[in-house]
TORTIMAR-686596 format. One record per residue (C-alpha): residue in three letters; x, y, z. Coordinates in steps of 0.25 Angstrom, whole numbers, plus 5000, padded with zeros to 4 digits. Each point is the difference from the previous one (the first is absolute). Layout:
<nodes>
ALAXYZ
...
</nodes>
This chain:
<nodes>
UNK497450744884
UNK500549964986
UNK500849884996
UNK501350075002
UNK499550085014
UNK499549845005
UNK501749954993
UNK500750095007
UNK499150015013
UNK500349814999
UNK501550054997
UNK500150095014
UNK499249865007
UNK501349924994
UNK500950105004
UNK499550025014
UNK499949845003
UNK501649984995
UNK500650115007
UNK499249945012
UNK500849864995
UNK501350044998
UNK499850085014
UNK499649885010
UNK500749914993
UNK501450085002
UNK499650065012
UNK499849845006
UNK501349974996
UNK500850105003
UNK499550005012
UNK499849855003
UNK500850005015
UNK499250125003
UNK498849964996
UNK500449875007
UNK500350055013
UNK498950104999
UNK498949895000
UNK500849915010
UNK499750125011
UNK498749984998
UNK500149895010
UNK500050085014
UNK498550054998
UNK498850024991
UNK500250165000
UNK501549964993
UNK499349924991
UNK499050104997
UNK501250145000
UNK500949864992
UNK498849994989
UNK499850164997
UNK501450035001
UNK500549904990
UNK498750024990
UNK500350155001
UNK501749974996
UNK499749894990
UNK498650054994
UNK499249894998
UNK499049925012
UNK500349884991
UNK501449985002
UNK500150015015
UNK498849915000
UNK500649884993
UNK501450045009
UNK499249975012
UNK499349884995
UNK501449984998
UNK500650015013
UNK498649925005
UNK500749884992
UNK501050005004
UNK499850025014
UNK500650125003
UNK498650065001
UNK498849955006
UNK498650014996
UNK499550125012
UNK501350064996
UNK499950004986
UNK498750054999
UNK500450145006
UNK500950014990
UNK499049994988
UNK499050095010
UNK501150105000
UNK500249974982
UNK498550054999
UNK500450125006
UNK501350034996
UNK499250004986
UNK499650135000
UNK501250064999
UNK500049994983
UNK498750085001
UNK500850115008
UNK501150014989
UNK499049984991
UNK499250135007
UNK501150075006
UNK501150004986
UNK499349974988
UNK499250125000
UNK501050105005
UNK501349964991
UNK500549994988
UNK500049865001
UNK501249984985
UNK500750095007
UNK500049895012
UNK499949894994
UNK501050024988
UNK501350025008
UNK499849865008
UNK499649924988
UNK501450044996
UNK500649995012
UNK499449885002
UNK500149934990
UNK501850034999
UNK499949945013
UNK499249884995
UNK501049974989
UNK501450045008
UNK499549915010
UNK499849865006
UNK499349955014
UNK499550115008
UNK500450134992
UNK499349964989
UNK498649945007
UNK500150195005
UNK500250014986
UNK498849924995
UNK499150065013
UNK500650144996
UNK499649964986
UNK498649975002
UNK499850125010
UNK500250084987
UNK499049944992
UNK499150005010
UNK500050135000
UNK499950004985
UNK498949924998
UNK499350075013
UNK500450144990
UNK499249934991
UNK498749965004
UNK499950145007
UNK500150064986
UNK498949904994
UNK498950035009
UNK500450165000
UNK498550074992
UNK499549865001
UNK499050055009
UNK499550114996
UNK499549904989
UNK499349895008
UNK499250085010
UNK500049885010
UNK499650075012
UNK498550034995
UNK500049844998
UNK500649995015
UNK498850095004
UNK499049924994
UNK500249865007
UNK501050035010
UNK500049875008
UNK499949894987
UNK501350124993
UNK500849955012
UNK499849875000
UNK500349994985
UNK501250105004
UNK500549875010
UNK499849914989
UNK500850094990
UNK501149995011
UNK500149855002
UNK499949974984
UNK501050094997
UNK501049955012
UNK499949874998
UNK500350014984
UNK501150085003
UNK500349935014
UNK500450125005
UNK499250085009
UNK501150114999
UNK499850004985
UNK498750025002
UNK500050115012
UNK500950074990
UNK498949984989
UNK498950045012
UNK500850125002
UNK500450064988
UNK498649994996
UNK499350065011
UNK501150114999
UNK499750024986
UNK498550015001
UNK499649864994
UNK499249975012
UNK499650065015
UNK500649985010
UNK499149925007
UNK500149914989
UNK501549995000
UNK500149975016
UNK499149884995
UNK500949964989
UNK501050005013
UNK499249915007
UNK499949914988
UNK501350004999
UNK500349955014
UNK499049884997
UNK500649974986
UNK501649995005
UNK499649885007
UNK499849934987
UNK501749995002
UNK499849935012
UNK498849914996
UNK500749964986
UNK501449985009
UNK499449905011
UNK499849894986
UNK501049905001
UNK500650095015
UNK500449925011
UNK499050005013
UNK500750145007
UNK499950074986
UNK498649985000
UNK499650045015
UNK500950114996
UNK499250064988
UNK498649955006
UNK500550115011
UNK500450104990
UNK498549974993
UNK499350025013
UNK500750125003
UNK499650064987
UNK498649965000
UNK499850075015
UNK500550124996
UNK499149994986
UNK498849975008
UNK500250125010
UNK500550104990
UNK498950004990
UNK499050035011
UNK500750125006
UNK500550074986
UNK499450125003
UNK500450045014
UNK501649944997
UNK500050084987
UNK499450135011
UNK501049945009
UNK501250014987
UNK499650144999
UNK500350035013
UNK501249935003
UNK500750084985
UNK499250145007
UNK500749965014
UNK501449964994
UNK500050134989
UNK500049904989
UNK499150044988
UNK498549964996
UNK500649924987
UNK499249884998
UNK501349914999
UNK500450055013
UNK498649975006
UNK500049864994
UNK501549995007
UNK499650045012
UNK498649904997
UNK500849894998
UNK500950025012
UNK498549995011
UNK499549894992
UNK501149925003
UNK500350055016
UNK498449975002
UNK500349854994
UNK501049995010
UNK499450045010
UNK498749954996
UNK500949845001
UNK501250035009
UNK499149945012
UNK499649894993
UNK501349974996
UNK500249865011
UNK498749954995
UNK500350004986
UNK501449955002
UNK499349905007
UNK499149974989
UNK500950014988
UNK500849875008
UNK498949924998
UNK500050024987
UNK500749944987
UNK500749885008
UNK499849884988
UNK501150054995
UNK500949995014
UNK499649855001
UNK500549954986
UNK501649995005
UNK500449984985
UNK499350154997
UNK501150115003
UNK499550105011
UNK501050125000
UNK500250004985
UNK499350124994
UNK500150044985
UNK499750135005
UNK501250045007
UNK501049974990
UNK500250124995
UNK500750025017
UNK501149914998
UNK500250035016
UNK498949965004
UNK499949874988
UNK501249965007
UNK499449985013
UNK498849944995
UNK500849904994
UNK500849975013
UNK498749975007
UNK499649914988
UNK501449955003
UNK499649975014
UNK498949934995
UNK500649904992
UNK501149985009
UNK499049965013
UNK499549884989
UNK501249964994
UNK500549985016
UNK498649925005
UNK500449924987
UNK501549975006
UNK499549995014
UNK498849904994
UNK501149934990
UNK500949985013
UNK499149945008
UNK499349904989
UNK500349875002
UNK499249954986
UNK500050024987
UNK499350114990
UNK499050105010
UNK499050044991
UNK500150135010
UNK501450034997
UNK499650004984
UNK498750095004
UNK501150085005
UNK501050014992
UNK499150044986
UNK499550125012
UNK501550045001
UNK500249994983
UNK498750084999
UNK500450125010
UNK501649984994
UNK499550044986
UNK499250135005
UNK501150035007
UNK500949994987
UNK498950064990
UNK499850115011
UNK501750025001
UNK499950034985
UNK499250105002
UNK500650095008
UNK501050104994
UNK501050065009
UNK500050134993
UNK501650015001
UNK499849975016
UNK500949915003
UNK499549955014
UNK498849974992
UNK500949944987
UNK500849905008
UNK498949955008
UNK499149954991
UNK500849904995
UNK500249955014
UNK498650005000
UNK500049894990
UNK501149925006
UNK499449985015
UNK498649964990
UNK501049894995
UNK500649985011
UNK498749955008
UNK499449934987
UNK501449925001
UNK499749965015
UNK498849964994
UNK500549904991
UNK500849965010
UNK499049985010
UNK499149914989
UNK501349934999
UNK500449985014
UNK498649975004
UNK500049904986
UNK501349905005
UNK499649885008
UNK500349995014
UNK501249905000
UNK499449945013
UNK500649965010
UNK501450035003
UNK501049965009
UNK500250075015
UNK501050104995
UNK499950054986
UNK498450015005
UNK500650095011
UNK500750094991
UNK498950014988
UNK499150075012
UNK501150075003
UNK500050054987
UNK498850045000
UNK499950075011
UNK501150084995
UNK499150034988
UNK499150055009
UNK500750115005
UNK500350044987
UNK498649994995
UNK499850105013
UNK501150094996
UNK499450034985
UNK498850035007
UNK499450094987
UNK499050075011
UNK501050085008
UNK501450054995
UNK500849895001
UNK501350015009
UNK500949964989
UNK501349985011
UNK499049885004
UNK499649944988
UNK501650024997
UNK500349915012
UNK498749914998
UNK500549964988
UNK501449995002
UNK499449895012
UNK499149934991
UNK501249994988
UNK501049955008
UNK498949915008
UNK499349934984
UNK501849994996
UNK500249895014
UNK498749944999
UNK500149964983
UNK501349965005
UNK499549925011
UNK499149934992
UNK500949984989
UNK501149925009
UNK498549935004
UNK499549964988
UNK501549964996
UNK499949895011
UNK498849974997
UNK499350045012
UNK498950084993
UNK499549934987
UNK500450064987
UNK498450054998
UNK499950085014
UNK501350054996
UNK499650064987
UNK498750075004
UNK500850045013
UNK500950064992
UNK498850074990
UNK499450055013
UNK501050085006
UNK500750054985
UNK498450054997
UNK500150055016
UNK501250094998
UNK499650064985
UNK498750055006
UNK500850075014
UNK500950054989
UNK498950064992
UNK499250065014
UNK501650075003
UNK500150084988
UNK498450044998
UNK500050055015
UNK501450074997
UNK499550064989
UNK498750035004
UNK500750065014
UNK500650104990
UNK498750034990
UNK499950174999
UNK501250015006
UNK501249994993
UNK500849884995
UNK501449985010
UNK501149934991
UNK500349925011
UNK498649955002
UNK499849984986
UNK501349904997
UNK499549955011
UNK498649944997
UNK500549994984
</nodes>
């Protein structure tokens, strides 16, 4: 291949990768709610999880995108690890559709006649609309560019096989060369960060006669191993749930490769029999597509009986981050491209923040001492989490999705309210106790604290709060607060309470009032996070 041929080949890979990226990103945005519903349906059974993984990957044309979305559901608490593993296994099977597109479309149709109308229509939708229409146009444009890249790759390998007789090389050293081609498949996938692109190169090279069929099959296995690099790179800085899910993907791919490579000659023979049985031409690309599907199914059959043991084993790994409350447990940077999933992750992280803020509030409410070192540590934890939530919300782009665009500022508000609760809790704990109060005033303060406990219970972030009950609890506290404040001021004016004790008591009651106000606002916004904004609730919260 000449230098100009190499440049054309590299350009073909670039077009293919660009098309895949545009198609995948566009479909994820256009089918955002549907993707969310399909993945959520995987909770019903492990088999449905595998089926959902196959279907969604076939539609989105990116197993990495589906796996990262699944990790997002785990982070958001909508799927457990066992359910997510089923989707991941299915995604590894669903990615074989790329091989079938290359084999059945790439060598049987005039790809430019297919690609150009798709690019024209897609760009028309993309530049003339917004929201899901623009996303659909982006996906359609990517679809056309995908086939243009495939057409360039196919032409790049045409006739190269006549000049390079690698079949003879394969005959001289069969096993060694197969291992070499497996390594080449790994390297190609790691370099291009796309197993689909590596498979397209492999299938077109085999169809052009550049490499023998067995060597191409070894590259297909290598691409399966190489795709684990994406997951391996993704775990750096990721949440424990993301690391466990990524590890499941790596294990599946390695098991599939370890079984398929020794059985390669027999799997190729079975691929020929399958092609004949279904009336398909024994074209190298078709045989490799069948081979790719067989290896994925073989890996699934081999690992499926051990899924429960794998879930238990992975559940005991990567636990150090879970032990640090100040590190986010649900915010995964790889799902920001799927905004609805990112909102779910934000909601879960905010509930963690809320649990800490409420714990601080109750500790401060019952504290009779001054500054509390534990409260200071917990406030520092909330500060770290609050900054992480705000940074994460800033990295999510709704792409015209009204629900997402409305939820992001709500998430920031909730984080700020929880941080405000922490500050008020510290203020309450640091305000010195007034000491002994007259019986009537002491009883009034005790009743006020009981009312505060009711507000905190109604605003509990771990469950979706009953906003009517929260309104009633806050109204009762507010009425008691005004009543108690008036009684304290009257008692002070009569000399029944000393000036210092009066000031301290009023300061503590005021700090408690502000704390509960922050808790109520946080509960209202958190209750609506991701489901739209009601004007009445917004006015009440602000």
